[in-house]
Every structure is written in structure tokens, then in C-alpha cells.
gemmi code that builds the backbone of each chain (N, CA, C; Angstrom):
import gemmi

chains = {
    "A": [
        ("UNK", (114.364, 100.909, 99.925), (112.976, 100.959, 100.400), (112.953, 101.601, 101.791)),
        ("UNK", (112.369, 102.798, 101.878), (112.296, 103.482, 103.171), (110.857, 103.566, 103.624)),
        ("UNK", (110.083, 102.517, 103.376), (108.659, 102.590, 103.644), (108.262, 101.840, 104.907)),
        ("UNK", (107.404, 102.516, 105.656), (106.737, 101.902, 106.801), (105.258, 101.858, 106.449)),
        ("UNK", (104.666, 100.667, 106.500), (103.249, 100.546, 106.149), (102.418, 100.307, 107.402)),
        ("UNK", (101.195, 100.841, 107.374), (100.282, 100.674, 108.505), (98.914, 100.283, 107.989)),
        ("UNK", (98.301, 99.341, 108.671), (96.932, 98.947, 108.345), (96.122, 98.798, 109.629)),
        ("UNK", (94.821, 99.101, 109.588), (94.125, 99.716, 108.460), (94.427, 101.210, 108.373)),
        ("UNK", (93.955, 101.857, 107.337), (94.136, 103.305, 107.191), (93.164, 104.043, 108.116)),
        ("UNK", (91.935, 103.522, 108.190), (90.907, 104.098, 109.054), (90.277, 102.966, 109.869)),
        ("UNK", (89.877, 103.277, 111.106), (89.219, 102.286, 111.949), (88.204, 102.994, 112.815)),
        ("UNK", (86.981, 102.467, 112.798), (85.933, 102.956, 113.698), (85.574, 101.795, 114.613)),
        ("UNK", (85.614, 102.018, 115.909), (85.295, 100.935, 116.838), (84.477, 101.442, 118.004)),
        ("UNK", (83.653, 100.553, 118.538), (82.874, 100.876, 119.721), (83.712, 100.661, 120.968)),
        ("UNK", (83.225, 101.164, 122.077), (83.997, 101.118, 123.319), (84.156, 99.697, 123.870)),
        ("UNK", (83.343, 98.752, 123.389), (83.469, 97.379, 123.893), (84.238, 96.477, 122.931)),
        ("UNK", (84.620, 97.028, 121.777), (85.311, 96.213, 120.772), (86.756, 95.931, 121.142)),
        ("UNK", (87.288, 94.883, 120.471), (88.732, 94.618, 120.499), (89.222, 94.674, 119.058)),
        ("UNK", (90.250, 95.469, 118.822), (90.803, 95.583, 117.473), (92.323, 95.674, 117.589)),
        ("UNK", (92.984, 95.548, 116.431), (94.448, 95.675, 116.419), (94.898, 96.546, 115.262)),
        ("UNK", (95.938, 97.334, 115.510), (96.606, 98.095, 114.455), (97.911, 97.370, 114.125)),
        ("UNK", (98.250, 97.421, 112.823), (99.448, 96.691, 112.380), (100.417, 97.633, 111.695)),
        ("UNK", (101.702, 97.406, 111.928), (102.763, 98.207, 111.323), (103.848, 97.256, 110.825)),
        ("UNK", (104.370, 97.549, 109.626), (105.394, 96.682, 109.056), (106.473, 97.528, 108.372)),
        ("UNK", (107.724, 97.100, 108.544), (108.822, 97.756, 107.823), (109.797, 96.684, 107.359)),
        ("UNK", (110.399, 96.926, 106.190), (111.355, 95.976, 105.627), (112.685, 96.656, 105.377)),
        ("UNK", (113.041, 97.570, 106.269), (114.324, 98.260, 106.138), (115.382, 97.639, 107.040)),
        ("UNK", (115.006, 96.566, 107.749), (115.960, 95.936, 108.654), (116.165, 96.700, 109.944)),
        ("UNK", (115.264, 97.659, 110.222), (115.384, 98.451, 111.441), (115.061, 97.596, 112.670)),
        ("UNK", (115.773, 97.847, 113.759), (115.551, 97.038, 114.951), (114.908, 97.822, 116.085)),
        ("UNK", (114.494, 99.054, 115.816), (113.734, 99.838, 116.800), (112.427, 100.272, 116.142)),
        ("UNK", (111.324, 100.088, 116.857), (110.006, 100.472, 116.330), (109.226, 101.188, 117.419)),
        ("UNK", (108.371, 102.107, 116.966), (107.730, 103.053, 117.893), (106.241, 103.177, 117.567)),
        ("UNK", (105.441, 103.413, 118.602), (104.053, 103.850, 118.440), (103.923, 105.260, 118.997)),
        ("UNK", (103.264, 106.124, 118.192), (102.949, 107.485, 118.609), (101.441, 107.700, 118.470)),
        ("UNK", (100.945, 108.643, 119.251), (99.555, 109.072, 119.147), (99.568, 110.558, 118.805)),
        ("UNK", (98.746, 110.940, 117.821), (98.669, 112.360, 117.459), (97.216, 112.814, 117.432)),
        ("UNK", (96.874, 113.745, 118.315), (95.553, 114.360, 118.305), (95.594, 115.547, 117.341)),
        ("UNK", (94.399, 115.987, 116.943), (94.290, 117.073, 115.967), (95.018, 118.326, 116.460)),
        ("UNK", (95.806, 118.906, 115.582), (96.533, 120.156, 115.822), (97.533, 120.048, 116.975)),
        ("UNK", (97.962, 118.819, 117.261), (98.962, 118.595, 118.305), (100.139, 117.833, 117.707)),
        ("UNK", (101.300, 117.845, 118.391), (102.420, 117.048, 117.879), (102.253, 115.572, 118.206)),
        ("UNK", (102.970, 114.707, 117.511), (102.963, 113.285, 117.878), (103.513, 113.101, 119.297)),
        ("UNK", (102.892, 112.191, 120.051), (103.350, 111.889, 121.410), (103.746, 110.416, 121.476)),
        ("UNK", (104.930, 110.174, 121.999), (105.431, 108.810, 122.081), (104.587, 107.976, 123.048)),
        ("UNK", (104.283, 106.728, 122.607), (103.571, 105.790, 123.482), (104.514, 104.662, 123.918)),
        ("UNK", (105.075, 103.961, 122.947), (105.912, 102.786, 123.221), (107.132, 102.780, 122.294)),
        ("UNK", (108.225, 102.179, 122.827), (109.405, 101.936, 122.005), (109.806, 100.478, 122.177)),
        ("UNK", (110.019, 99.793, 121.051), (110.586, 98.452, 121.058), (111.981, 98.535, 120.458)),
        ("UNK", (112.957, 97.953, 121.166), (114.318, 97.911, 120.670), (114.754, 96.455, 120.651)),
        ("UNK", (115.131, 95.953, 119.479), (115.486, 94.531, 119.315), (114.375, 93.633, 119.881)),
        ("UNK", (113.154, 93.966, 119.512), (111.945, 93.205, 119.839), (111.607, 93.184, 121.325)),
        ("UNK", (112.279, 94.019, 122.113), (111.954, 94.090, 123.549), (111.373, 95.475, 123.855)),
        ("UNK", (110.360, 95.516, 124.700), (109.762, 96.793, 125.078), (110.755, 97.582, 125.928)),
        ("UNK", (111.167, 98.743, 125.421), (112.156, 99.568, 126.116), (111.520, 100.740, 126.854)),
        ("UNK", (110.519, 101.341, 126.238), (109.874, 102.505, 126.836), (108.362, 102.341, 126.760)),
        ("UNK", (107.694, 102.546, 127.864), (106.236, 102.643, 127.938), (105.967, 103.972, 128.623)),
        ("UNK", (105.402, 104.916, 127.884), (105.202, 106.265, 128.421), (103.927, 106.339, 129.267)),
        ("UNK", (103.823, 105.409, 130.228), (102.654, 105.391, 131.135), (101.341, 105.359, 130.378)),
        ("UNK", (101.308, 104.508, 129.358), (100.108, 104.388, 128.530), (99.102, 103.469, 129.236)),
        ("UNK", (97.799, 103.810, 129.226), (96.790, 102.940, 129.876), (96.814, 101.534, 129.308)),
        ("UNK", (96.461, 100.566, 130.144), (96.560, 99.157, 129.757), (95.564, 98.753, 128.680)),
        ("UNK", (94.633, 99.614, 128.335), (93.722, 99.301, 127.238), (94.452, 99.330, 125.886)),
        ("UNK", (95.687, 99.851, 125.886), (96.578, 99.778, 124.729), (97.651, 98.735, 125.052)),
        ("UNK", (97.777, 97.734, 124.205), (98.735, 96.662, 124.470), (99.604, 96.448, 123.241)),
        ("UNK", (100.902, 96.796, 123.307), (101.763, 96.623, 122.136), (102.316, 95.201, 122.071)),
        ("UNK", (102.697, 94.837, 120.844), (103.301, 93.519, 120.637), (104.272, 93.611, 119.481)),
        ("UNK", (105.443, 92.978, 119.614), (106.424, 92.985, 118.530), (106.775, 91.535, 118.217)),
        ("UNK", (106.007, 90.883, 117.317), (106.195, 89.450, 117.057), (107.531, 89.115, 116.395)),
        ("UNK", (108.048, 90.056, 115.581), (109.365, 89.864, 114.971), (109.951, 91.230, 114.628)),
        ("UNK", (111.129, 91.231, 114.058), (111.859, 92.499, 113.905), (111.223, 93.445, 112.891)),
        ("UNK", (110.308, 92.945, 112.048), (109.736, 93.838, 111.042), (108.271, 94.172, 111.299)),
        ("UNK", (107.710, 93.627, 112.357), (106.275, 93.763, 112.603), (106.009, 94.332, 114.003)),
        ("UNK", (105.050, 95.260, 114.065), (104.659, 95.851, 115.353), (103.139, 95.964, 115.375)),
        ("UNK", (102.528, 95.467, 116.433), (101.074, 95.542, 116.572), (100.708, 96.405, 117.772)),
        ("UNK", (99.506, 96.960, 117.708), (98.952, 97.664, 118.866), (97.537, 97.144, 119.055)),
        ("UNK", (97.336, 96.397, 120.143), (96.045, 95.802, 120.442), (95.226, 96.770, 121.290)),
        ("UNK", (93.962, 96.932, 120.873), (93.082, 97.927, 121.487), (91.886, 97.231, 122.123)),
        ("UNK", (91.565, 97.619, 123.342), (90.433, 96.997, 124.038), (89.799, 97.985, 125.001)),
        ("UNK", (88.480, 98.091, 124.933), (87.725, 98.958, 125.859), (88.215, 100.396, 125.798)),
        ("UNK", (88.363, 100.914, 124.584), (88.839, 102.287, 124.429), (87.753, 103.295, 124.771)),
        ("UNK", (88.186, 104.532, 124.996), (87.300, 105.640, 125.289), (87.243, 106.584, 124.091)),
        ("UNK", (86.181, 107.367, 123.961), (86.115, 108.312, 122.837), (87.334, 109.243, 122.757)),
        ("UNK", (87.912, 109.587, 123.907), (89.079, 110.490, 123.877), (90.343, 109.819, 123.319)),
        ("UNK", (90.264, 108.506, 123.071), (91.383, 107.795, 122.434), (91.365, 107.961, 120.921)),
        ("UNK", (90.330, 108.588, 120.406), (90.270, 108.844, 118.966), (91.433, 109.758, 118.577)),
        ("UNK", (92.206, 109.317, 117.583), (93.415, 110.055, 117.203), (94.021, 109.386, 115.976)),
        ("UNK", (95.114, 109.953, 115.485), (95.940, 109.328, 114.449), (97.052, 108.561, 115.169)),
        ("UNK", (97.156, 107.264, 114.886), (98.202, 106.452, 115.509), (99.295, 106.205, 114.479)),
        ("UNK", (100.488, 106.649, 114.837), (101.622, 106.585, 113.924), (102.628, 105.553, 114.404)),
        ("UNK", (103.162, 104.834, 113.443), (104.237, 103.882, 113.708), (105.512, 104.442, 113.083)),
        ("UNK", (106.645, 104.184, 113.698), (107.920, 104.636, 113.142), (108.975, 103.571, 113.402)),
        ("UNK", (110.067, 103.639, 112.645), (111.177, 102.722, 112.876), (112.493, 103.456, 112.704)),
        ("UNK", (113.536, 102.912, 113.315), (114.884, 103.457, 113.152), (115.882, 102.327, 113.361)),
        ("UNK", (117.127, 102.582, 113.023), (118.141, 101.544, 113.130), (119.153, 101.936, 114.201)),
        ("UNK", (119.044, 101.355, 115.393), (120.018, 101.671, 116.446), (121.397, 101.138, 116.072)),
        ("UNK", (122.422, 101.737, 116.656), (123.777, 101.234, 116.470), (124.409, 101.616, 115.153)),
        ("UNK", (123.781, 102.526, 114.398), (124.374, 103.012, 113.155), (124.628, 104.510, 113.281)),
        ("UNK", (125.277, 105.078, 112.273), (125.579, 106.498, 112.322), (124.353, 107.383, 112.298)),
        ("UNK", (123.236, 106.870, 111.847), (122.015, 107.690, 111.748), (120.889, 107.050, 112.545)),
        ("UNK", (121.227, 106.543, 113.721), (120.262, 105.841, 114.562), (119.128, 106.736, 115.002)),
        ("UNK", (119.340, 108.067, 114.958), (118.349, 109.003, 115.496), (117.256, 109.334, 114.487)),
        ("UNK", (117.419, 108.924, 113.218), (116.411, 109.239, 112.208), (115.293, 108.209, 112.273)),
        ("UNK", (114.104, 108.676, 112.505), (112.939, 107.792, 112.535), (112.132, 107.972, 111.256)),
        ("UNK", (111.692, 106.842, 110.702), (110.866, 106.850, 109.498), (109.445, 106.486, 109.902)),
        ("UNK", (108.508, 107.317, 109.493), (107.122, 107.166, 109.927), (106.249, 106.543, 108.847)),
        ("UNK", (105.259, 105.780, 109.297), (104.206, 105.321, 108.409), (103.139, 106.394, 108.251)),
        ("UNK", (102.119, 106.128, 107.403), (101.080, 107.126, 107.137), (100.068, 107.255, 108.269)),
        ("UNK", (100.054, 106.285, 109.185), (99.144, 106.379, 110.323), (97.835, 105.637, 110.122)),
        ("UNK", (97.188, 105.316, 111.232), (95.819, 104.794, 111.251), (94.953, 105.817, 111.958)),
        ("UNK", (93.918, 106.277, 111.264), (92.981, 107.229, 111.868), (91.939, 106.428, 112.642)),
        ("UNK", (91.946, 106.513, 113.967), (91.048, 105.734, 114.828), (89.943, 106.625, 115.374)),
        ("UNK", (88.716, 106.149, 115.251), (87.566, 106.833, 115.845), (86.876, 105.863, 116.782)),
        ("UNK", (86.727, 106.257, 118.041), (86.047, 105.423, 119.038), (84.669, 106.025, 119.300)),
        ("UNK", (83.635, 105.205, 119.080), (82.259, 105.726, 119.233), (81.588, 105.175, 120.491)),
    ],
    "B": [
        ("UNK", (105.229, 120.039, 131.204), (106.127, 121.064, 130.704), (106.519, 120.726, 129.263)),
        ("UNK", (106.605, 121.788, 128.448), (106.907, 121.557, 127.044), (108.399, 121.713, 126.844)),
        ("UNK", (109.072, 120.633, 126.496), (110.520, 120.680, 126.371), (110.964, 121.233, 125.021)),
        ("UNK", (110.080, 121.150, 124.022), (110.391, 121.644, 122.681), (109.246, 122.555, 122.260)),
        ("UNK", (109.587, 123.780, 121.884), (108.536, 124.753, 121.559), (108.757, 125.380, 120.187)),
        ("UNK", (107.677, 125.444, 119.443), (107.674, 126.211, 118.204), (106.623, 127.295, 118.409)),
        ("UNK", (107.057, 128.508, 118.585), (106.151, 129.571, 119.014), (105.310, 130.163, 117.895)),
        ("UNK", (105.666, 129.881, 116.641), (104.874, 130.410, 115.528), (103.995, 129.306, 114.973)),
        ("UNK", (102.680, 129.385, 115.170), (101.800, 128.333, 114.637), (101.743, 128.358, 113.112)),
        ("UNK", (101.992, 129.531, 112.519), (101.914, 129.600, 111.064), (102.896, 130.638, 110.530)),
        ("UNK", (103.247, 130.444, 109.235), (104.189, 131.339, 108.563), (103.822, 131.363, 107.088)),
        ("UNK", (103.773, 132.560, 106.529), (103.448, 132.703, 105.114), (104.617, 133.389, 104.410)),
        ("UNK", (105.092, 132.788, 103.299), (106.288, 133.292, 102.609), (106.032, 133.305, 101.105)),
        ("UNK", (106.616, 134.297, 100.453), (106.506, 134.378, 98.994), (107.401, 133.326, 98.341)),
        ("UNK", (106.918, 132.735, 97.261), (107.724, 131.770, 96.501), (109.053, 132.406, 96.109)),
        ("UNK", (110.142, 131.650, 96.269), (111.460, 132.138, 95.883), (112.218, 132.816, 97.016)),
        ("UNK", (111.474, 133.208, 98.071), (112.138, 133.882, 99.199), (112.584, 132.845, 100.224)),
        ("UNK", (113.198, 133.307, 101.304), (113.670, 132.407, 102.347), (112.573, 132.179, 103.390)),
        ("UNK", (112.409, 130.932, 103.790), (111.518, 130.597, 104.911), (112.406, 130.274, 106.108)),
        ("UNK", (112.083, 130.845, 107.253), (112.839, 130.568, 108.484), (111.871, 130.101, 109.554)),
        ("UNK", (112.060, 128.861, 109.988), (111.220, 128.291, 111.043), (112.065, 128.127, 112.302)),
        ("UNK", (111.494, 128.488, 113.425), (112.246, 128.518, 114.676), (111.759, 127.494, 115.690)),
        ("UNK", (112.672, 127.126, 116.581), (112.365, 126.107, 117.589), (113.233, 126.374, 118.815)),
        ("UNK", (112.659, 126.273, 119.991), (113.401, 126.425, 121.243), (113.247, 125.178, 122.088)),
        ("UNK", (114.247, 124.856, 122.863), (114.164, 123.684, 123.728), (114.705, 124.016, 125.110)),
        ("UNK", (114.385, 123.167, 126.075), (114.781, 123.459, 127.456), (115.764, 122.434, 128.017)),
        ("UNK", (115.785, 121.220, 127.466), (116.576, 120.138, 128.048), (117.964, 120.068, 127.412)),
        ("UNK", (118.999, 120.278, 128.218), (120.370, 120.258, 127.697), (120.853, 118.856, 127.334)),
        ("UNK", (120.094, 117.828, 127.701), (120.511, 116.452, 127.444), (120.172, 115.964, 126.042)),
        ("UNK", (119.423, 116.747, 125.278), (119.105, 116.328, 123.911), (120.399, 116.233, 123.102)),
        ("UNK", (120.544, 115.142, 122.317), (121.788, 114.975, 121.574), (121.648, 115.182, 120.070)),
        ("UNK", (120.437, 115.066, 119.560), (120.191, 115.364, 118.149), (118.894, 116.140, 118.031)),
        ("UNK", (118.844, 116.958, 116.991), (117.630, 117.701, 116.688), (117.255, 117.426, 115.238)),
        ("UNK", (115.968, 117.264, 115.002), (115.491, 116.879, 113.676), (114.335, 117.780, 113.261)),
        ("UNK", (114.201, 117.923, 111.961), (113.028, 118.585, 111.391), (112.259, 117.584, 110.535)),
        ("UNK", (110.953, 117.572, 110.738), (110.054, 116.722, 109.968), (109.038, 117.616, 109.274)),
        ("UNK", (108.603, 117.135, 108.117), (107.578, 117.824, 107.329), (106.364, 116.911, 107.288)),
        ("UNK", (105.184, 117.488, 107.434), (103.986, 116.646, 107.442), (102.896, 117.245, 106.573)),
        ("UNK", (102.402, 116.418, 105.636), (101.227, 116.765, 104.862), (100.011, 116.155, 105.551)),
        ("UNK", (98.809, 116.725, 105.330), (97.606, 116.141, 105.919), (97.438, 114.672, 105.533)),
        ("UNK", (96.971, 113.854, 106.461), (96.677, 112.430, 106.233), (97.922, 111.626, 105.867)),
        ("UNK", (99.103, 112.148, 106.172), (100.328, 111.380, 105.969), (101.157, 111.401, 107.248)),
        ("UNK", (102.096, 110.465, 107.356), (103.016, 110.503, 108.479), (104.089, 111.551, 108.268)),
        ("UNK", (104.764, 111.979, 109.332), (105.863, 112.938, 109.184), (106.987, 112.363, 108.319)),
        ("UNK", (107.597, 113.224, 107.524), (108.716, 112.828, 106.669), (109.980, 113.509, 107.173)),
        ("UNK", (111.020, 112.723, 107.413), (112.280, 113.268, 107.892), (112.892, 114.210, 106.854)),
        ("UNK", (113.362, 115.385, 107.319), (113.944, 116.365, 106.409), (115.451, 116.496, 106.615)),
        ("UNK", (115.836, 116.865, 107.809), (117.232, 117.173, 108.085), (117.463, 117.095, 109.590)),
        ("UNK", (118.693, 116.820, 109.983), (119.005, 116.719, 111.403), (120.313, 117.451, 111.701)),
        ("UNK", (120.572, 117.641, 112.997), (121.843, 118.235, 113.425), (122.228, 117.648, 114.775)),
        ("UNK", (123.490, 117.337, 114.912), (124.009, 116.868, 116.191), (124.157, 118.053, 117.138)),
        ("UNK", (124.049, 117.779, 118.422), (124.176, 118.851, 119.425), (125.590, 119.428, 119.482)),
        ("UNK", (126.556, 118.749, 118.837), (127.931, 119.267, 118.867), (128.263, 120.100, 117.623)),
        ("UNK", (127.290, 120.205, 116.721), (127.481, 121.015, 115.516), (126.667, 122.300, 115.633)),
        ("UNK", (126.963, 123.269, 114.753), (126.127, 124.468, 114.751), (125.417, 124.693, 113.417)),
        ("UNK", (125.746, 123.874, 112.435), (125.098, 124.039, 111.130), (125.136, 122.721, 110.369)),
        ("UNK", (124.043, 122.447, 109.654), (124.018, 121.319, 108.738), (123.188, 121.713, 107.529)),
        ("UNK", (123.719, 121.387, 106.353), (123.086, 121.839, 105.114), (122.787, 120.639, 104.223)),
        ("UNK", (121.612, 120.659, 103.583), (121.239, 119.606, 102.639), (120.377, 120.238, 101.553)),
        ("UNK", (121.032, 120.575, 100.444), (120.288, 121.192, 99.348), (119.726, 122.546, 99.743)),
        ("UNK", (118.410, 122.688, 99.611), (117.759, 123.961, 99.953), (117.549, 124.141, 101.450)),
        ("UNK", (117.825, 123.105, 102.231), (117.522, 123.121, 103.660), (118.801, 123.260, 104.491)),
        ("UNK", (118.791, 124.196, 105.427), (119.908, 124.372, 106.352), (119.345, 124.486, 107.758)),
        ("UNK", (119.935, 123.755, 108.683), (119.525, 123.880, 110.081), (120.685, 124.490, 110.859)),
        ("UNK", (120.356, 125.466, 111.690), (121.328, 126.142, 112.546), (120.991, 125.839, 114.000)),
        ("UNK", (122.030, 125.567, 114.790), (121.835, 125.304, 116.213), (122.644, 126.291, 117.037)),
        ("UNK", (121.979, 126.978, 117.949), (122.635, 127.861, 118.913), (122.438, 127.235, 120.288)),
        ("UNK", (123.453, 126.496, 120.715), (123.321, 125.709, 121.932), (123.199, 126.585, 123.180)),
        ("UNK", (123.912, 127.700, 123.194), (123.859, 128.561, 124.378), (122.468, 129.165, 124.540)),
        ("UNK", (121.796, 129.426, 123.428), (120.444, 129.982, 123.484), (119.377, 128.889, 123.478)),
        ("UNK", (119.794, 127.638, 123.333), (118.868, 126.501, 123.214), (117.834, 126.796, 122.112)),
        ("UNK", (118.358, 127.129, 120.955), (117.506, 127.550, 119.851), (118.022, 126.936, 118.558)),
        ("UNK", (117.087, 126.461, 117.725), (117.484, 126.045, 116.389), (116.507, 126.603, 115.366)),
        ("UNK", (116.997, 126.688, 114.141), (116.151, 127.209, 113.080), (116.381, 126.417, 111.806)),
        ("UNK", (115.346, 126.364, 110.997), (115.397, 125.712, 109.683), (115.217, 126.790, 108.627)),
        ("UNK", (116.177, 126.865, 107.706), (116.102, 127.813, 106.596), (115.825, 127.041, 105.312)),
        ("UNK", (114.858, 127.514, 104.547), (114.547, 126.909, 103.257), (114.740, 127.995, 102.199)),
        ("UNK", (115.698, 127.752, 101.299), (115.993, 128.732, 100.260), (116.270, 128.037, 98.922)),
        ("UNK", (115.620, 128.401, 97.824), (114.447, 129.257, 97.784), (113.195, 128.453, 98.132)),
        ("UNK", (112.209, 129.108, 98.678), (110.957, 128.427, 99.027), (110.156, 128.111, 97.764)),
        ("UNK", (109.537, 126.925, 97.778), (108.743, 126.473, 96.627), (107.335, 126.118, 97.101)),
        ("UNK", (106.348, 126.183, 96.198), (104.963, 125.861, 96.597), (104.831, 124.483, 97.256)),
        ("UNK", (105.626, 123.507, 96.809), (105.581, 122.163, 97.384), (106.085, 122.096, 98.821)),
        ("UNK", (106.693, 123.185, 99.294), (107.166, 123.233, 100.683), (106.027, 123.526, 101.658)),
        ("UNK", (104.864, 123.893, 101.140), (103.717, 124.184, 102.005), (103.313, 122.914, 102.754)),
        ("UNK", (103.412, 122.949, 104.073), (103.153, 121.788, 104.928), (103.285, 122.239, 106.383)),
        ("UNK", (103.074, 121.298, 107.299), (103.369, 121.572, 108.713), (104.765, 121.043, 109.011)),
        ("UNK", (105.583, 121.860, 109.656), (106.949, 121.482, 109.986), (107.071, 121.290, 111.498)),
        ("UNK", (107.575, 120.124, 111.872), (107.786, 119.817, 113.287), (109.278, 119.785, 113.584)),
        ("UNK", (109.647, 120.444, 114.650), (110.976, 120.324, 115.217), (110.911, 119.193, 116.240)),
        ("UNK", (111.956, 118.360, 116.309), (111.958, 117.270, 117.285), (113.344, 117.172, 117.907)),
        ("UNK", (113.393, 116.776, 119.169), (114.649, 116.621, 119.890), (114.771, 115.197, 120.388)),
        ("UNK", (115.981, 114.662, 120.275), (116.203, 113.252, 120.571), (117.076, 113.069, 121.808)),
        ("UNK", (116.744, 112.063, 122.610), (117.607, 111.682, 123.720), (117.560, 110.167, 123.870)),
        ("UNK", (118.621, 109.616, 124.433), (118.666, 108.171, 124.673), (118.197, 107.901, 126.091)),
        ("UNK", (117.127, 107.115, 126.206), (116.602, 106.784, 127.533), (116.470, 105.272, 127.603)),
        ("UNK", (117.056, 104.670, 128.647), (116.963, 103.216, 128.836), (117.401, 102.485, 127.568)),
        ("UNK", (118.444, 103.014, 126.917), (118.979, 102.358, 125.728), (118.146, 102.539, 124.482)),
        ("UNK", (117.074, 103.302, 124.556), (116.218, 103.525, 123.388), (116.087, 105.018, 123.134)),
        ("UNK", (115.822, 105.335, 121.879), (115.712, 106.738, 121.505), (114.322, 107.258, 121.796)),
        ("UNK", (114.265, 108.468, 122.339), (112.983, 109.135, 122.553), (112.994, 110.455, 121.791)),
        ("UNK", (111.962, 110.675, 120.985), (111.798, 111.930, 120.260), (110.706, 112.747, 120.927)),
        ("UNK", (110.997, 114.016, 121.167), (109.979, 114.943, 121.680), (109.749, 115.994, 120.603)),
        ("UNK", (108.492, 116.185, 120.237), (108.146, 117.085, 119.136), (107.661, 118.432, 119.647)),
        ("UNK", (107.934, 119.469, 118.853), (107.313, 120.768, 119.072), (105.898, 120.746, 118.527)),
        ("UNK", (105.189, 121.867, 118.694), (103.770, 121.944, 118.320), (103.552, 122.047, 116.821)),
        ("UNK", (104.605, 122.362, 116.077), (104.473, 122.469, 114.625), (104.241, 123.892, 114.159)),
        ("UNK", (104.726, 124.193, 112.954), (104.482, 125.477, 112.293), (103.950, 125.174, 110.903)),
        ("UNK", (102.791, 125.757, 110.592), (102.219, 125.563, 109.250), (102.828, 126.597, 108.313)),
        ("UNK", (103.571, 126.118, 107.334), (104.219, 126.993, 106.346), (103.387, 127.023, 105.072)),
        ("UNK", (103.085, 128.230, 104.627), (102.361, 128.404, 103.357), (103.241, 129.221, 102.429)),
        ("UNK", (103.496, 128.656, 101.248), (104.300, 129.370, 100.243), (103.339, 129.926, 99.195)),
        ("UNK", (103.351, 131.234, 99.073), (102.443, 131.907, 98.131), (103.127, 132.136, 96.789)),
        ("UNK", (102.398, 131.837, 95.688), (103.009, 132.020, 94.361), (103.198, 133.503, 94.030)),
    ],
}
model = gemmi.Model(1)
for chain_id, residues in chains.items():
    chain = gemmi.Chain(chain_id)
    for i, (resn, *xyz) in enumerate(residues, 1):
        res = gemmi.Residue()
        res.name, res.seqid = resn, gemmi.SeqId(i, " ")
        for name, pos in zip(("N", "CA", "C"), xyz):
            atom = gemmi.Atom()
            atom.name, atom.element = name, gemmi.Element(name[0])
            atom.pos, atom.b_iso = gemmi.Position(*pos), 0.0
            res.add_atom(atom)
        chain.add_residue(res)
    model.add_chain(chain)
structure = gemmi.Structure()
structure.add_model(model)
structure.setup_entities()
């Protein structure tokens, strides 16, 4: 099973709402990632969790709050977003400490629209 | 500054011929390079990778070549098939603070014509 699942598939939220994106993998991977992808642009790294600890925060605004409750689950909590935060949010996972630690497996993404 | 560049936004190739996608990078600290394929409304799918200490890696119809002195890599697809039509991203990996960071190029849209 090389699947990373993300819910919801689509999300529309107002600027005063609080919502969460969810990502799950059952491959036993111990590194999980959040990326943001705007239209016609490459994915941009936001956060990296390694062994459930936040390892990298790419200077993301505090209105995005990641959480890794366990080794197979990754959440992204959203609060007071701006319209320019509308994008495809991608989750990925990989297995550090193995021969192929550099291969990341991506979920299908959540298409977020902020109104 | 863009550390990974794909200078061709699009490429059109006849079915059965070779597709060559190119990628340039600037950071000598990258240790692995990867190619991902992306269909609309889906996440990127891992295709093939190469270590910075190798110059070639082959997997079926896909071959990646790395020229470290030129900081250039390319993906060859032979023979090209209609199902190969997608956006292809080149990505470069480095270890930062004990975690892996991937930097993506802008992508090249490949269209295979029947």
C-alpha cells in the first residue's frame, strides 16, 4: 500500500473560519510533509515532521498550524486565512533511515478556496 | 532565487519517439534528484531518482542522466506513449536539520501526439 489519503478533497472557507486539513498514511513512514501549490507553480514546502517532531517550518505564517498526533496522521489547522492562501495543499510522506529515504509519496491534495 | 529550473514550460512529442525533459540546478549540496509526474487534480507521482554520485539510472522506459559538472539532469522516455502526457517536475533533495527538503522546478507539460 503506497497510498497517502487527504480529506477533504475540496474546501471553501471564509476569512474568519477555522478549519482543518487531514492527511493519513499507512506505509509506516516516519516523515510527513505539507506543501502548498498555486496554479501553474511547483509545490512549495511548508512543514516537515520527522518522527512526530516538527523539523522544518519554512517561515509559514502562524495562521497555518501543523499537528502530528501520531506517526500515521498529519493535520493542518487553518485560521483567519487570506484569499491569497487559496491553493492546492499537498501532503507527502517518506521513510527516513532506509535506502530510499529520499522518495516522497504524495496524496491527491485538498483544493482550498478562501472567500 | 530558483535553485531548480526547468526552462521548457511545454514539450510536444510524437508517440513512439523519445521525450527528453531537462532540468538545471544551482546548489551543489543536493544529494538526490527526482522526477515526478503530475496529472491534473492529483498529487505528484514519483517516477525515478538518481544519486548525486551516479550519472545514470534506468527504470524501464525511463532513464535519468546527471551531469554534475554542468549541474544538469535530463529524463528520457523511450518510447513515448499517450499515457505519458502530464506535467513533469524535477526535484532536488537535501538534508536540512535532519529532515529531507525537496525543491521543485517549475514543471514541463509533456504532450504525446498519436
